[in-house]
C-alpha positions as CSV (number, residue, x, y, z in Angstrom):
1,M,0.0,0.0,0.0
2,K,1.3,3.4,-0.9
3,P,2.1,5.7,2.1
4,G,-0.7,8.2,1.4
5,T,-3.4,5.5,1.0
6,R,-2.2,4.0,4.3
7,A,-2.5,7.4,6.1
8,C,-6.2,7.8,4.9
9,I,-6.9,4.2,6.1
10,A,-5.4,5.1,9.5
11,Y,-7.6,8.3,9.5
12,I,-10.8,6.4,8.7
13,A,-10.0,3.8,11.4
14,G,-9.1,6.2,14.0
15,T,-12.2,8.4,13.3
16,I,-14.7,5.7,13.4
17,N,-13.2,3.9,16.5
18,G,-12.5,7.1,18.5
19,N,-15.3,9.5,17.2
20,N,-12.4,11.7,16.8
21,R,-13.1,14.6,14.2
22,S,-9.3,15.3,13.7
23,S,-8.2,17.5,10.7
24,S,-5.0,15.4,10.2
25,V,-3.3,12.1,10.9
26,Y,0.3,12.0,12.0
27,D,2.4,9.5,10.1
28,Y,5.4,8.4,12.3
29,T,7.2,6.6,9.4
30,R,7.3,9.9,7.3
31,S,7.5,12.1,10.4
32,K,4.6,14.4,9.1
33,H,1.0,15.5,9.6
34,V,-1.2,14.7,6.7
35,S,-4.2,17.0,6.4
36,I,-7.4,15.4,5.9
37,S,-11.0,16.8,5.8
38,G,-14.5,15.3,5.3
39,T,-16.9,12.8,6.9
40,V,-16.5,9.3,8.2
41,D,-19.2,7.2,9.5
42,E,-20.1,3.5,9.8
43,K,-21.8,3.6,6.4
44,K,-19.9,6.0,4.2
45,V,-16.6,7.8,3.8
46,N,-16.0,11.1,2.0
47,I,-12.5,12.5,2.8
48,F,-10.2,14.8,1.0
49,D,-6.4,14.1,1.4
50,Y,-4.6,17.5,1.0
51,D,-1.2,15.8,0.8
52,R,-2.2,14.0,-2.3
53,S,-4.9,16.4,-3.6
54,C,-7.5,13.7,-3.9
55,H,-10.7,12.3,-2.6
56,L,-11.3,8.8,-1.0
57,Q,-14.9,7.8,-0.9
58,G,-17.4,5.2,-0.9
59,S,-19.3,2.9,1.4
60,L,-17.3,1.7,4.3
61,N,-16.5,-1.6,3.0
62,N,-16.0,-0.7,-0.5
63,L,-13.8,2.6,-0.8
64,Y,-12.5,4.2,-4.0
65,D,-9.1,6.1,-3.9
66,Y,-9.2,8.7,-6.6
67,G,-5.4,9.4,-6.1
68,N,-4.5,5.8,-7.2
69,S,-7.7,5.1,-9.1
70,A,-8.3,1.8,-7.2
71,H,-10.8,0.3,-4.8
72,I,-9.9,-0.6,-1.3
73,T,-12.0,-2.9,1.0
74,F,-12.3,-1.9,4.6
75,Q,-13.9,-4.0,7.5
76,I,-13.8,-3.0,11.1
77,S,-14.7,-5.1,14.1
78,G,-14.3,-3.2,17.4
79,R,-10.7,-1.9,17.6
80,N,-9.5,-4.2,14.7
81,F,-9.7,-3.6,11.0
82,K,-8.6,-5.2,7.8
83,G,-8.9,-4.9,4.1
84,Y,-7.4,-5.2,0.6
85,D,-5.8,-2.5,-1.6
86,Y,-6.4,-3.3,-5.3
87,D,-3.7,-0.7,-6.3
88,T,-0.9,-2.6,-4.8
89,S,-2.8,-6.1,-4.7
90,S,-2.1,-6.5,-1.1
91,H,-3.9,-7.0,2.2
92,Y,-3.5,-5.0,5.3
93,S,-4.7,-5.2,9.0
94,G,-4.6,-3.0,12.0
95,T,-5.6,-2.0,15.5
96,V,-6.9,1.2,17.0
97,N,-5.9,2.0,20.6
98,G,-7.2,5.4,21.7
99,N,-5.9,7.9,19.3
100,S,-3.1,5.5,18.1
101,I,-3.4,3.4,14.9
102,S,-1.2,0.6,13.9
103,I,-1.2,-0.9,10.4
104,Y,0.4,-4.1,9.3
105,D,1.1,-3.8,5.4
106,Y,1.4,-7.2,3.9
107,S,3.0,-5.7,0.8
108,E,5.7,-4.0,2.8
109,S,5.8,-6.8,5.5
110,S,6.0,-4.1,8.0
111,H,4.0,-2.2,10.7
112,F,3.4,1.5,10.4
113,S,2.2,3.8,13.2
114,Y,-0.2,6.7,13.2
115,S,-2.1,9.1,15.6
116,V,-5.3,11.2,15.0
């Protein structure tokens, strides 16, 4: 999964789980805040990623990333989430703990940390 897409997924997971209406997500790997605005709820997502200048929207379980022109599946159960990124043909999974989000990206075989 590309870094910008991963940051958006972290934002979505953190917003749904923590009811946090943050205007950014902090990406610890890239040491930067990624500005994101829009709406996220249990049924739909409509956000704008200012870092990539693109929308990511759709139903919660079937998202479309306009920056990569690809679909992303997203499933959440409590603090845990998982899905599939069609752009990189890879699975991901993660956990939300308060404002902290951890994502394991199978295409990178690595964990990534975020906060909202």
